[in-house]
DOBAVEX-813671 format. One record per atom (N, C-alpha, C, O, CB): residue number from 0; x, y, z; atom name. Coordinates in pm, 1 decimal, padded with zeros to 6 digits. Glycine has a CB too. Example, Ala and Ser with C-alpha at 12.3 -4.5 7.8 and 13.67 -1.06 7.14 Angstrom:
NODE   k        x        y        z  a
NODE   0  01319.0 -00569.0  00780.0  N
NODE   0  01230.0 -00450.0  00780.0 CA
NODE   0  01320.0 -00330.0  00780.0  C
NODE   0  01423.6 -00331.9  00846.5  O
NODE   0  01130.8 -00447.3  00904.6 CB
NODE   1  01285.0 -00225.0  00708.0  N
NODE   1  01367.0 -00106.0  00714.0 CA
NODE   1  01290.0  00003.0  00787.0  C
NODE   1  01340.9  00113.8  00803.9  O
NODE   1  01408.4 -00059.8  00572.5 CB
//
This chain:
NODE   k        x        y        z  a
NODE   0  11067.4  10120.3  14625.7  N
NODE   0  11193.6  10075.0  14681.0 CA
NODE   0  11292.3  10191.1  14685.3  C
NODE   0  11301.3  10270.6  14591.7  O
NODE   0  11250.5  09957.8  14598.8 CB
NODE   1  11365.5  10199.0  14794.7  N
NODE   1  11461.8  10307.4  14812.6 CA
NODE   1  11579.1  10288.6  14717.8  C
NODE   1  11628.2  10177.3  14698.9  O
NODE   1  11511.1  10313.8  14958.6 CB
NODE   2  11622.7  10397.5  14659.4  N
NODE   2  11742.2  10395.4  14576.4 CA
NODE   2  11841.5  10498.9  14627.4  C
NODE   2  11803.9  10605.2  14676.8  O
NODE   2  11707.0  10421.9  14428.3 CB
NODE   3  11967.8  10465.2  14614.2  N
NODE   3  12077.0  10554.6  14651.1 CA
NODE   3  12164.4  10577.3  14529.4  C
NODE   3  12199.7  10482.7  14459.0  O
NODE   3  12160.1  10496.8  14768.9 CB
NODE   4  12199.3  10702.0  14504.5  N
NODE   4  12283.0  10733.9  14389.0 CA
NODE   4  12401.6  10818.5  14436.5  C
NODE   4  12385.5  10930.1  14486.0  O
NODE   4  12200.7  10809.4  14278.5 CB
NODE   5  12520.9  10761.3  14419.6  N
NODE   5  12643.2  10832.4  14457.5 CA
NODE   5  12696.0  10913.2  14339.8  C
NODE   5  12669.5  10881.8  14223.8  O
NODE   5  12750.8  10733.5  14506.8 CB
NODE   6  12769.9  11016.3  14371.8  N
NODE   6  12838.7  11096.0  14271.3 CA
NODE   6  12957.3  11164.3  14336.4  C
NODE   6  12970.9  11164.7  14458.8  O
NODE   6  12743.4  11200.0  14206.6 CB
NODE   7  13043.0  11222.1  14253.5  N
NODE   7  13155.1  11298.1  14306.0 CA
NODE   7  13289.7  11229.5  14298.1  C
NODE   7  13392.4  11290.1  14328.6  O
NODE   7  13128.4  11331.9  14444.6 CB
NODE   8  13290.4  11104.3  14257.8  N
NODE   8  13417.0  11035.7  14244.9 CA
NODE   8  13495.9  11086.6  14125.9  C
NODE   8  13445.9  11164.8  14045.1  O
NODE   8  13394.8  10887.4  14232.8 CB
NODE   9  13620.2  11041.1  14116.1  N
NODE   9  13703.6  11082.9  14004.8 CA
NODE   9  13849.3  11057.4  14032.7  C
NODE   9  13886.0  10984.6  14124.9  O
NODE   9  13682.0  11228.3  13974.4 CB
NODE  10  13931.4  11119.5  13950.5  N
NODE  10  14076.8  11106.4  13961.6 CA
NODE  10  14132.1  11231.5  14029.2  C
NODE  10  14101.0  11343.9  13989.7  O
NODE  10  14142.6  11085.1  13821.1 CB
NODE  11  14213.7  11210.6  14130.6  N
NODE  11  14272.9  11322.5  14203.7 CA
NODE  11  14416.6  11287.4  14239.9  C
NODE  11  14449.4  11170.4  14259.5  O
NODE  11  14190.2  11356.5  14331.4 CB
NODE  12  14499.6  11386.1  14248.6  N
NODE  12  14638.5  11363.1  14288.5 CA
NODE  12  14647.6  11344.5  14439.6  C
NODE  12  14563.5  11393.1  14515.2  O
NODE  12  14728.4  11480.3  14243.3 CB
NODE  13  14749.2  11274.6  14480.7  N
NODE  13  14773.1  11256.7  14624.1 CA
NODE  13  14781.6  11393.2  14692.1  C
NODE  13  14843.5  11486.5  14640.9  O
NODE  13  14903.4  11175.1  14648.8 CB
NODE  14  14718.2  11402.1  14807.7  N
NODE  14  14711.7  11527.3  14879.9 CA
NODE  14  14588.3  11609.4  14849.3  C
NODE  14  14558.1  11705.9  14919.4  O
NODE  14  14831.5  11607.1  14850.6 CB
NODE  15  14517.5  11571.3  14745.2  N
NODE  15  14397.8  11644.8  14705.7 CA
NODE  15  14275.0  11604.5  14785.0  C
NODE  15  14281.4  11523.6  14877.5  O
NODE  15  14371.5  11624.9  14559.7 CB
NODE  16  14162.3  11663.8  14745.5  N
NODE  16  14035.8  11641.4  14815.7 CA
NODE  16  13924.8  11607.0  14717.0  C
NODE  16  13928.8  11645.1  14600.1  O
NODE  16  13997.0  11765.3  14898.0 CB
NODE  17  13827.6  11535.3  14766.6  N
NODE  17  13705.7  11506.6  14692.5 CA
NODE  17  13589.7  11508.8  14790.1  C
NODE  17  13605.6  11478.5  14908.4  O
NODE  17  13714.6  11369.6  14618.7 CB
NODE  18  13471.9  11545.3  14738.7  N
NODE  18  13350.9  11533.2  14817.9 CA
NODE  18  13252.9  11443.4  14743.2  C
NODE  18  13210.1  11473.9  14631.9  O
NODE  18  13288.4  11672.8  14846.7 CB
NODE  19  13219.4  11334.6  14805.7  N
NODE  19  13121.0  11243.0  14749.9 CA
NODE  19  12982.3  11279.1  14801.9  C
NODE  19  12966.2  11325.1  14914.9  O
NODE  19  13156.1  11096.5  14784.9 CB
NODE  20  12883.9  11257.4  14717.5  N
NODE  20  12744.8  11279.2  14755.5 CA
NODE  20  12665.1  11152.8  14731.1  C
NODE  20  12697.7  11072.5  14643.7  O
NODE  20  12684.0  11397.4  14677.7 CB
NODE  21  12561.9  11136.8  14808.5  N
NODE  21  12472.6  11022.1  14793.5 CA
NODE  21  12330.6  11071.4  14816.0  C
NODE  21  12295.8  11116.5  14925.1  O
NODE  21  12509.3  10906.3  14893.3 CB
NODE  22  12249.8  11062.4  14712.3  N
NODE  22  12111.8  11108.8  14720.7 CA
NODE  22  12019.8  10988.5  14733.0  C
NODE  22  12031.7  10891.0  14658.8  O
NODE  22  12074.0  11194.7  14597.4 CB
NODE  23  11927.4  10997.5  14828.7  N
NODE  23  11832.8  10888.8  14852.9 CA
NODE  23  11695.5  10925.1  14799.3  C
NODE  23  11656.3  11041.7  14797.5  O
NODE  23  11824.6  10856.4  15002.6 CB
NODE  24  11623.0  10822.4  14755.6  N
NODE  24  11488.0  10845.2  14704.9 CA
NODE  24  11383.1  10830.1  14813.9  C
NODE  24  11265.2  10856.8  14790.5  O
NODE  24  11458.1  10749.8  14591.4 CB
NODE  25  11424.4  10787.8  14931.8  N
NODE  25  11329.8  10759.3  15039.1 CA
NODE  25  11273.4  10886.7  15101.6  C
NODE  25  11348.0  10979.8  15131.8  O
NODE  25  11396.5  10675.0  15145.8 CB
NODE  26  11142.2  10890.3  15120.7  N
NODE  26  11079.4  11002.5  15189.3 CA
NODE  26  11116.9  11004.3  15337.1  C
NODE  26  11114.0  11108.8  15402.1  O
NODE  26  10927.5  10996.2  15173.6 CB
NODE  27  11152.4  10885.9  15389.0  N
NODE  27  11185.1  10874.8  15530.9 CA
NODE  27  11335.0  10880.0  15554.1  C
NODE  27  11384.1  10827.9  15654.2  O
NODE  27  11128.4  10746.1  15588.3 CB
NODE  28  11407.4  10941.5  15463.9  N
NODE  28  11554.2  10947.1  15472.5 CA
NODE  28  11601.3  10991.6  15610.0  C
NODE  28  11697.3  10936.5  15663.7  O
NODE  28  11609.9  11041.5  15366.4 CB
NODE  29  11534.8  11090.1  15666.8  N
NODE  29  11580.6  11147.5  15793.3 CA
NODE  29  11569.6  11049.7  15909.6  C
NODE  29  11621.5  11076.9  16017.9  O
NODE  29  11501.5  11272.2  15824.7 CB
NODE  30  11504.1  10938.3  15889.6  N
NODE  30  11489.4  10838.2  15994.8 CA
NODE  30  11597.7  10731.3  15991.8  C
NODE  30  11603.0  10645.5  16079.9  O
NODE  30  11355.2  10773.0  15983.9 CB
NODE  31  11683.0  10736.1  15892.0  N
NODE  31  11779.1  10628.3  15871.3 CA
NODE  31  11922.8  10668.7  15901.1  C
NODE  31  11962.8  10783.9  15884.9  O
NODE  31  11769.9  10579.3  15730.6 CB
NODE  32  11997.7  10569.7  15944.8  N
NODE  32  12141.7  10586.2  15950.6 CA
NODE  32  12201.4  10566.7  15813.0  C
NODE  32  12148.5  10492.0  15730.7  O
NODE  32  12203.9  10488.5  16050.4 CB
NODE  33  12312.5  10634.8  15789.0  N
NODE  33  12380.0  10625.4  15659.6 CA
NODE  33  12525.7  10589.3  15680.8  C
NODE  33  12590.1  10636.1  15774.8  O
NODE  33  12367.8  10757.8  15580.7 CB
NODE  34  12575.8  10506.6  15593.3  N
NODE  34  12715.0  10467.3  15602.7 CA
NODE  34  12786.5  10483.6  15469.9  C
NODE  34  12724.9  10483.9  15363.3  O
NODE  34  12726.0  10324.5  15650.4 CB
NODE  35  12917.2  10497.1  15478.7  N
NODE  35  13004.6  10495.1  15361.1 CA
NODE  35  13102.2  10378.4  15377.5  C
NODE  35  13160.6  10358.2  15484.0  O
NODE  35  13081.5  10632.5  15343.7 CB
NODE  36  13117.9  10303.8  15270.8  N
NODE  36  13211.6  10192.9  15265.7 CA
NODE  36  13293.2  10206.7  15138.4  C
NODE  36  13257.8  10282.4  15048.0  O
NODE  36  13138.1  10055.4  15271.4 CB
NODE  37  13401.6  10133.2  15132.9  N
NODE  37  13481.4  10132.2  15010.8 CA
NODE  37  13537.9  09993.8  14987.7  C
NODE  37  13556.5  09914.9  15080.3  O
NODE  37  13594.5  10235.9  15018.0 CB
NODE  38  13564.5  09966.9  14860.6  N
NODE  38  13624.4  09839.4  14824.3 CA
NODE  38  13729.6  09861.3  14718.3  C
NODE  38  13701.5  09909.6  14608.6  O
NODE  38  13518.3  09740.4  14775.1 CB
NODE  39  13850.8  09824.9  14753.3  N
NODE  39  13962.7  09833.0  14659.5 CA
NODE  39  13974.5  09700.6  14585.7  C
NODE  39  13927.6  09598.2  14635.4  O
NODE  39  14095.9  09867.4  14733.1 CB
NODE  40  14035.8  09700.6  14468.5  N
NODE  40  14050.2  09576.6  14391.5 CA
NODE  40  14120.3  09468.6  14472.3  C
NODE  40  14226.7  09491.3  14529.9  O
NODE  40  14127.4  09602.8  14262.4 CB
NODE  41  14060.0  09352.6  14475.7  N
NODE  41  14120.1  09240.2  14545.7 CA
NODE  41  14106.2  09242.7  14696.1  C
NODE  41  14160.4  09156.4  14765.1  O
NODE  41  14261.2  09233.5  14512.3 CB
NODE  42  14034.2  09340.6  14747.6  N
NODE  42  14018.4  09352.1  14892.0 CA
NODE  42  13870.8  09346.7  14930.6  C
NODE  42  13781.8  09366.2  14847.8  O
NODE  42  14082.1  09482.3  14942.7 CB
NODE  43  13848.0  09319.5  15058.7  N
NODE  43  13711.4  09319.0  15108.4 CA
NODE  43  13661.9  09461.7  15126.8  C
NODE  43  13739.3  09556.0  15143.5  O
NODE  43  13701.9  09241.1  15240.5 CB
NODE  44  13530.5  09473.3  15123.2  N
NODE  44  13471.7  09604.1  15147.0 CA
NODE  44  13496.5  09644.4  15291.8  C
NODE  44  13486.0  09562.0  15382.6  O
NODE  44  13320.2  09603.6  15114.9 CB
NODE  45  13529.5  09771.8  15312.7  N
NODE  45  13561.0  09817.2  15446.7 CA
NODE  45  13482.3  09943.7  15482.0  C
NODE  45  13445.7  10023.1  15395.3  O
NODE  45  13710.9  09842.5  15459.7 CB
NODE  46  13458.6  09958.9  15608.7  N
NODE  46  13384.2  10072.2  15661.5 CA
NODE  46  13468.5  10199.4  15654.0  C
NODE  46  13589.2  10198.0  15678.3  O
NODE  46  13340.5  10045.1  15806.5 CB
NODE  47  13401.1  10309.6  15619.5  N
NODE  47  13468.5  10438.5  15612.4 CA
NODE  47  13408.2  10538.4  15712.7  C
NODE  47  13480.8  10604.3  15787.1  O
NODE  47  13459.9  10494.7  15469.6 CB
NODE  48  13275.9  10548.3  15713.5  N
NODE  48  13212.5  10649.1  15798.7 CA
NODE  48  13065.1  10617.0  15814.2  C
NODE  48  13006.8  10544.4  15733.6  O
NODE  48  13231.1  10791.2  15740.4 CB
NODE  49  13006.0  10672.0  15918.8  N
NODE  49  12862.1  10657.1  15939.3 CA
NODE  49  12807.5  10781.3  16007.5  C
NODE  49  12878.3  10851.8  16079.3  O
NODE  49  12830.7  10530.9  16023.0 CB
NODE  50  12679.4  10806.1  15983.0  N
NODE  50  12614.2  10920.6  16044.6 CA
NODE  50  12472.0  10881.4  16081.3  C
NODE  50  12401.3  10817.0  16003.7  O
NODE  50  12615.4  11044.0  15949.9 CB
NODE  51  12432.0  10921.5  16201.1  N
NODE  51  12299.3  10886.8  16251.5 CA
NODE  51  12194.2  10982.1  16194.1  C
NODE  51  12229.1  11082.8  16132.5  O
NODE  51  12297.2  10890.8  16406.1 CB
NODE  52  12067.0  10951.1  16213.9  N
NODE  52  11961.2  11040.8  16164.9 CA
NODE  52  11972.1  11182.9  16220.3  C
NODE  52  11933.9  11278.9  16153.4  O
NODE  52  11825.7  10983.9  16200.4 CB
NODE  53  12023.7  11196.0  16341.0  N
NODE  53  12033.5  11329.1  16403.3 CA
NODE  53  12170.4  11393.8  16384.7  C
NODE  53  12196.7  11501.7  16438.0  O
NODE  53  12002.9  11318.9  16551.3 CB
NODE  54  12258.3  11326.6  16308.1  N
NODE  54  12385.6  11389.0  16275.0 CA
NODE  54  12505.6  11343.1  16354.4  C
NODE  54  12615.9  11393.7  16333.8  O
NODE  54  12373.1  11531.2  16290.9 CB
NODE  55  12487.0  11248.9  16444.3  N
NODE  55  12601.5  11194.3  16514.2 CA
NODE  55  12689.3  11114.8  16419.2  C
NODE  55  12638.6  11037.4  16338.1  O
NODE  55  12556.6  11107.1  16630.4 CB
NODE  56  12819.1  11132.9  16428.1  N
NODE  56  12908.2  11073.1  16329.5 CA
NODE  56  13008.2  10977.3  16392.5  C
NODE  56  13041.6  10987.5  16510.5  O
NODE  56  12981.8  11181.2  16254.5 CB
NODE  57  13054.8  10884.1  16310.7  N
NODE  57  13161.7  10793.1  16348.4 CA
NODE  57  13252.5  10780.0  16228.9  C
NODE  57  13216.9  10717.8  16128.8  O
NODE  57  13107.0  10654.1  16394.4 CB
NODE  58  13370.4  10838.9  16239.5  N
NODE  58  13465.7  10842.1  16128.6 CA
NODE  58  13603.7  10811.4  16183.7  C
NODE  58  13667.3  10898.8  16242.6  O
NODE  58  13464.0  10980.2  16055.4 CB
NODE  59  13650.6  10691.2  16166.2  N
NODE  59  13780.0  10653.1  16223.2 CA
NODE  59  13898.1  10732.1  16168.6  C
NODE  59  13995.0  10756.9  16240.4  O
NODE  59  13803.8  10508.4  16199.3 CB
NODE  60  13890.3  10771.4  16042.5  N
NODE  60  14000.7  10841.3  15978.2 CA
NODE  60  13975.1  10992.0  15983.2  C
NODE  60  13876.5  11040.3  15927.6  O
NODE  60  14018.7  10793.2  15831.7 CB
NODE  61  14062.8  11065.1  16048.9  N
NODE  61  14041.3  11209.1  16069.6 CA
NODE  61  14051.3  11289.2  15940.5  C
NODE  61  14017.6  11407.6  15939.7  O
NODE  61  14141.6  11262.5  16169.5 CB
NODE  62  14095.7  11229.1  15833.6  N
NODE  62  14101.4  11300.7  15705.4 CA
NODE  62  13963.0  11311.0  15642.1  C
NODE  62  13941.7  11391.3  15551.2  O
NODE  62  14198.1  11230.3  15608.8 CB
NODE  63  13871.6  11231.9  15688.9  N
NODE  63  13737.8  11224.9  15629.5 CA
NODE  63  13634.3  11286.3  15723.1  C
NODE  63  13647.9  11282.5  15845.4  O
NODE  63  13700.4  11078.8  15597.2 CB
NODE  64  13531.4  11342.5  15662.4  N
NODE  64  13419.2  11399.1  15736.4 CA
NODE  64  13289.9  11355.8  15669.5  C
NODE  64  13277.6  11361.1  15547.2  O
NODE  64  13428.9  11554.1  15743.5 CB
NODE  65  13194.6  11313.5  15749.1  N
NODE  65  13064.1  11275.7  15694.9 CA
NODE  65  12959.8  11374.5  15746.3  C
NODE  65  12964.7  11418.1  15861.3  O
NODE  65  13026.5  11128.8  15734.5 CB
NODE  66  12866.4  11408.4  15659.8  N
NODE  66  12759.4  11500.2  15697.5 CA
NODE  66  12634.8  11463.8  15618.4  C
NODE  66  12640.1  11384.9  15524.0  O
NODE  66  12800.2  11648.8  15672.4 CB
NODE  67  12524.0  11521.8  15657.9  N
NODE  67  12400.0  11494.8  15586.6 CA
NODE  67  12312.4  11619.2  15585.3  C
NODE  67  12319.1  11704.6  15673.8  O
NODE  67  12324.9  11376.7  15650.7 CB
NODE  68  12230.6  11625.9  15482.2  N
NODE  68  12129.4  11730.1  15470.4 CA
NODE  68  11996.7  11659.3  15450.3  C
NODE  68  11965.4  11614.4  15340.1  O
NODE  68  12160.7  11830.3  15352.1 CB
NODE  69  11920.3  11649.6  15555.3  N
NODE  69  11795.3  11574.2  15547.3 CA
NODE  69  11693.4  11641.1  15455.2  C
NODE  69  11606.7  11573.1  15400.2  O
NODE  69  11735.8  11557.6  15686.0 CB
NODE  70  11702.3  11772.1  15437.6  N
NODE  70  11608.2  11839.6  15347.5 CA
NODE  70  11635.8  11803.0  15201.7  C
NODE  70  11546.1  11806.1  15117.5  O
NODE  70  11616.3  11992.2  15365.8 CB
NODE  71  11760.0  11768.6  15173.9  N
NODE  71  11797.1  11727.8  15037.9 CA
NODE  71  11809.5  11576.7  15025.0  C
NODE  71  11839.8  11525.0  14917.5  O
NODE  71  11928.2  11793.3  14997.3 CB
NODE  72  11785.8  11506.8  15134.6  N
NODE  72  11797.5  11361.2  15134.9 CA
NODE  72  11934.1  11318.7  15082.5  C
NODE  72  11945.5  11227.8  15000.3  O
NODE  72  11685.8  11297.6  15050.5 CB
NODE  73  12035.6  11385.4  15131.2  N
NODE  73  12170.5  11364.2  15080.0 CA
NODE  73  12269.5  11348.7  15195.5  C
NODE  73  12261.8  11418.7  15296.4  O
NODE  73  12212.5  11480.8  14988.5 CB
NODE  74  12362.1  11255.4  15177.5  N
NODE  74  12472.8  11238.8  15270.0 CA
NODE  74  12601.9  11264.4  15192.7  C
NODE  74  12613.5  11230.8  15074.8  O
NODE  74  12472.3  11096.1  15335.3 CB
NODE  75  12697.9  11324.2  15261.3  N
NODE  75  12823.1  11363.0  15198.5 CA
NODE  75  12940.7  11296.0  15267.3  C
NODE  75  12936.0  11264.4  15386.2  O
NODE  75  12839.6  11514.5  15201.3 CB
NODE  76  13044.8  11275.2  15191.0  N
NODE  76  13171.2  11229.3  15246.2 CA
NODE  76  13280.0  11321.9  15192.5  C
NODE  76  13313.7  11317.9  15074.2  O
NODE  76  13199.7  11078.7  15209.3 CB
NODE  77  13333.8  11404.5  15280.3  N
NODE  77  13443.9  11493.1  15244.3 CA
NODE  77  13575.1  11421.1  15274.1  C
NODE  77  13598.9  11376.8  15386.4  O
NODE  77  13435.2  11629.1  15321.8 CB
NODE  78  13658.5  11410.2  15173.5  N
NODE  78  13785.0  11338.3  15188.2 CA
NODE  78  13899.3  11433.1  15156.6  C
NODE  78  13907.6  11487.6  15046.6  O
NODE  78  13790.0  11213.2  15095.7 CB
NODE  79  13985.9  11452.1  15252.5  N
NODE  79  14100.6  11540.9  15237.9 CA
NODE  79  14231.1  11463.5  15248.4  C
NODE  79  14234.6  11350.2  15296.5  O
NODE  79  14096.3  11651.3  15343.3 CB
NODE  80  14337.0  11526.4  15202.9  N
NODE  80  14471.2  11466.6  15210.2 CA
NODE  80  14470.0  11323.2  15157.3  C
NODE  80  14521.5  11231.4  15221.2  O
NODE  80  14523.6  11468.8  15355.6 CB
NODE  81  14411.7  11306.6  15042.6  N
NODE  81  14394.7  11172.1  14987.2 CA
NODE  81  14528.4  11107.1  14954.2  C
NODE  81  14624.9  11173.6  14916.4  O
NODE  81  14307.8  11177.3  14862.4 CB
NODE  82  14530.8  10975.6  14969.5  N
NODE  82  14650.1  10895.3  14944.7 CA
NODE  82  14618.0  10791.1  14837.5  C
NODE  82  14501.5  10756.4  14817.9  O
NODE  82  14700.1  10826.8  15076.0 CB
NODE  83  14719.0  10741.5  14768.9  N
NODE  83  14693.4  10637.0  14668.7 CA
NODE  83  14618.7  10516.5  14726.6  C
NODE  83  14539.6  10453.0  14656.9  O
NODE  83  14824.9  10590.5  14608.0 CB
NODE  84  14643.5  10485.7  14852.0  N
NODE  84  14575.8  10371.3  14913.5 CA
NODE  84  14427.6  10396.5  14940.5  C
NODE  84  14355.9  10305.1  14981.2  O
NODE  84  14644.4  10335.1  15042.5 CB
NODE  85  14381.2  10519.0  14918.4  N
NODE  85  14238.4  10548.2  14928.3 CA
NODE  85  14164.0  10510.9  14800.0  C
NODE  85  14041.2  10517.4  14794.8  O
NODE  85  14217.1  10696.1  14959.6 CB
NODE  86  14237.5  10472.6  14698.7  N
NODE  86  14175.8  10433.3  14572.6 CA
NODE  86  14083.4  10313.8  14593.1  C
NODE  86  14124.1  10209.6  14644.5  O
NODE  86  14283.4  10400.3  14468.2 CB
NODE  87  13958.3  10331.3  14551.7  N
NODE  87  13857.4  10227.1  14572.0 CA
NODE  87  13726.6  10273.4  14510.3  C
NODE  87  13711.7  10388.4  14469.1  O
NODE  87  13838.9  10194.7  14723.6 CB
NODE  88  13632.8  10180.7  14505.4  N
NODE  88  13494.5  10217.1  14476.7 CA
NODE  88  13428.4  10248.7  14611.2  C
NODE  88  13435.0  10169.3  14704.9  O
NODE  88  13417.8  10101.3  14399.1 CB
NODE  89  13366.0  10363.4  14618.9  N
NODE  89  13302.7  10408.1  14741.5 CA
NODE  89  13151.6  10391.1  14729.9  C
NODE  89  13089.9  10431.7  14631.3  O
NODE  89  13339.4  10554.9  14771.8 CB
NODE  90  13093.8  10330.2  14833.0  N
NODE  90  12950.7  10302.7  14834.9 CA
NODE  90  12885.5  10372.7  14952.6  C
NODE  90  12942.9  10379.0  15061.3  O
NODE  90  12924.2  10151.8  14841.1 CB
NODE  91  12766.2  10425.1  14931.2  N
NODE  91  12686.9  10467.9  15044.9 CA
NODE  91  12580.2  10361.6  15071.4  C
NODE  91  12541.2  10285.8  14982.6  O
NODE  91  12622.6  10608.2  15019.4 CB
NODE  92  12535.3  10359.2  15194.7  N
NODE  92  12438.4  10259.3  15236.3 CA
NODE  92  12343.4  10319.2  15338.8  C
NODE  92  12378.1  10410.9  15413.2  O
NODE  92  12508.9  10135.4  15293.8 CB
NODE  93  12222.6  10264.5  15340.1  N
NODE  93  12117.4  10314.0  15429.4 CA
NODE  93  12070.5  10200.1  15517.6  C
NODE  93  12057.5  10086.7  15471.4  O
NODE  93  11998.3  10374.0  15349.2 CB
NODE  94  12045.2  10229.3  15643.8  N
NODE  94  12000.7  10124.6  15733.5 CA
NODE  94  11927.6  10179.3  15854.9  C
NODE  94  11927.0  10300.0  15879.3  O
NODE  94  12117.7  10042.3  15777.5 CB
NODE  95  11866.1  10089.7  15930.6  N
NODE  95  11786.2  10131.1  16045.6 CA
NODE  95  11868.7  10182.3  16162.7  C
NODE  95  11818.5  10255.8  16247.7  O
NODE  95  11702.3  10017.2  16091.3 CB
NODE  96  11996.9  10142.7  16166.5  N
NODE  96  12084.4  10186.9  16274.5 CA
NODE  96  12218.6  10227.8  16216.5  C
NODE  96  12251.6  10193.4  16103.0  O
NODE  96  12102.2  10075.9  16380.8 CB
NODE  97  12294.3  10300.4  16294.1  N
NODE  97  12429.4  10339.6  16253.2 CA
NODE  97  12526.4  10232.0  16299.6  C
NODE  97  12529.6  10195.5  16417.1  O
NODE  97  12468.6  10479.6  16311.9 CB
NODE  98  12604.9  10182.2  16205.9  N
NODE  98  12693.4  10071.1  16237.7 CA
NODE  98  12808.5  10067.3  16140.0  C
NODE  98  12797.3  10115.7  16027.3  O
NODE  98  12617.4  09938.2  16236.1 CB
NODE  99  12919.1  10009.7  16183.1  N
NODE  99  13029.6  09985.4  16091.5 CA
NODE  99  13017.3  09846.8  16028.1  C
NODE  99  13099.3  09809.2  15944.3  O
NODE  99  13164.1  09999.0  16164.8 CB
NODE 100  12917.1  09772.5  16067.0  N
NODE 100  12892.6  09640.5  16012.3 CA
NODE 100  12803.7  09652.2  15889.5  C
NODE 100  12689.2  09696.4  15899.2  O
NODE 100  12828.6  09548.3  16117.7 CB
NODE 101  12855.6  09613.0  15774.9  N
NODE 101  12779.0  09630.5  15651.9 CA
NODE 101  12651.2  09548.1  15652.0  C
NODE 101  12558.2  09578.2  15577.2  O
NODE 101  12863.6  09593.5  15532.1 CB
NODE 102  12645.6  09446.0  15733.7  N
NODE 102  12525.5  09361.4  15735.4 CA
NODE 102  12403.4  09432.8  15790.7  C
NODE 102  12291.3  09385.6  15771.6  O
NODE 102  12551.3  09237.1  15816.6 CB
NODE 103  12421.6  09544.1  15858.1  N
NODE 103  12307.6  09616.9  15914.9 CA
NODE 103  12242.5  09711.2  15814.0  C
NODE 103  12135.9  09766.7  15840.9  O
NODE 103  12352.1  09695.9  16036.8 CB
NODE 104  12304.5  09729.3  15700.5  N
NODE 104  12251.5  09822.3  15600.3 CA
NODE 104  12166.3  09745.7  15499.4  C
NODE 104  12202.0  09636.7  15454.9  O
NODE 104  12366.9  09897.9  15528.2 CB
NODE 105  12053.8  09805.5  15465.3  N
NODE 105  11955.9  09735.5  15382.7 CA
NODE 105  11956.3  09779.8  15236.6  C
NODE 105  11907.8  09707.5  15149.5  O
NODE 105  11819.2  09755.4  15439.9 CB
NODE 106  12009.9  09896.1  15210.2  N
NODE 106  12008.7  09949.2  15074.5 CA
NODE 106  12145.7  10006.9  15042.4  C
NODE 106  12207.5  10074.7  15124.5  O
NODE 106  11898.2  10056.8  15057.5 CB
NODE 107  12191.7  09978.3  14920.4  N
NODE 107  12324.9  10021.1  14877.9 CA
NODE 107  12316.5  10095.6  14746.0  C
NODE 107  12232.0  10066.7  14661.3  O
NODE 107  12419.4  09900.6  14865.0 CB
NODE 108  12405.9  10192.0  14730.5  N
NODE 108  12419.8  10257.2  14602.7 CA
NODE 108  12505.1  10175.4  14507.9  C
NODE 108  12554.6  10068.3  14543.2  O
NODE 108  12478.7  10394.2  14620.3 CB
NODE 109  12521.4  10226.8  14388.1  N
NODE 109  12595.2  10153.0  14285.9 CA
NODE 109  12745.5  10174.2  14296.6  C
NODE 109  12823.9  10102.0  14235.0  O
NODE 109  12547.7  10193.6  14148.3 CB
NODE 110  12784.9  10273.0  14374.6  N
NODE 110  12926.1  10299.7  14394.4 CA
NODE 110  12979.5  10407.0  14300.9  C
NODE 110  12927.8  10428.2  14191.2  O
NODE 110  13004.3  10173.8  14376.2 CB
NODE 111  13083.1  10473.3  14346.5  N
NODE 111  13152.1  10573.2  14265.4 CA
NODE 111  13302.1  10552.9  14281.1  C
NODE 111  13352.0  10535.8  14392.3  O
NODE 111  13110.7  10718.1  14306.2 CB
NODE 112  13372.8  10555.0  14170.4  N
NODE 112  13516.5  10525.5  14170.8 CA
NODE 112  13596.4  10647.6  14214.4  C
NODE 112  13576.2  10758.5  14164.9  O
NODE 112  13562.6  10479.0  14031.4 CB
NODE 113  13686.0  10624.7  14306.8  N
NODE 113  13783.4  10726.0  14348.4 CA
NODE 113  13921.6  10671.4  14318.7  C
NODE 113  13957.3  10562.8  14364.2  O
NODE 113  13768.3  10762.6  14500.7 CB
NODE 114  13998.4  10745.9  14243.0  N
NODE 114  14133.8  10705.7  14208.6 CA
NODE 114  14229.3  10817.5  14249.3  C
NODE 114  14214.0  10932.4  14208.0  O
NODE 114  14146.1  10673.7  14056.6 CB
NODE 115  14326.7  10781.9  14330.1  N
NODE 115  14424.7  10878.9  14377.8 CA
NODE 115  14559.4  10844.1  14317.4  C
NODE 115  14612.7  10735.6  14340.6  O
NODE 115  14432.0  10880.9  14533.7 CB
NODE 116  14613.5  10935.3  14240.9  N
NODE 116  14742.3  10911.4  14175.9 CA
NODE 116  14855.6  10965.5  14262.4  C
NODE 116  14840.6  11063.4  14335.4  O
NODE 116  14745.7  10976.2  14036.0 CB
NODE 117  14969.3  10897.8  14250.9  N
NODE 117  15084.4  10937.7  14333.1 CA
NODE 117  15169.6  11040.6  14262.3  C
NODE 117  15270.5  11085.4  14316.8  O
NODE 117  15169.5  10816.4  14369.0 CB
//
């Protein structure tokens, strides 16, 4: 069974940057779309970014960048100019297609906490 492990979260001041990583155990990682989602306390999980197997990206927020290294089976989320409202648990997800709909993803990581102080 495929496993995803996120890392890179932590506490950062507003205006700072963090880079999250997500390592997959799947040998077929390069065939899958990857997504990043986040969930703040009391709120629904929301889409952050997605990247296709060939590197095509969809990132609504220009402060964030998603990338992947298929040789390392890793997807990254670079977050710049962070704001307190970015505070959330960030999850990576793997799926057969690239989508902002969480229902299309079949495997999820355990999440990593990002806290942005004002």
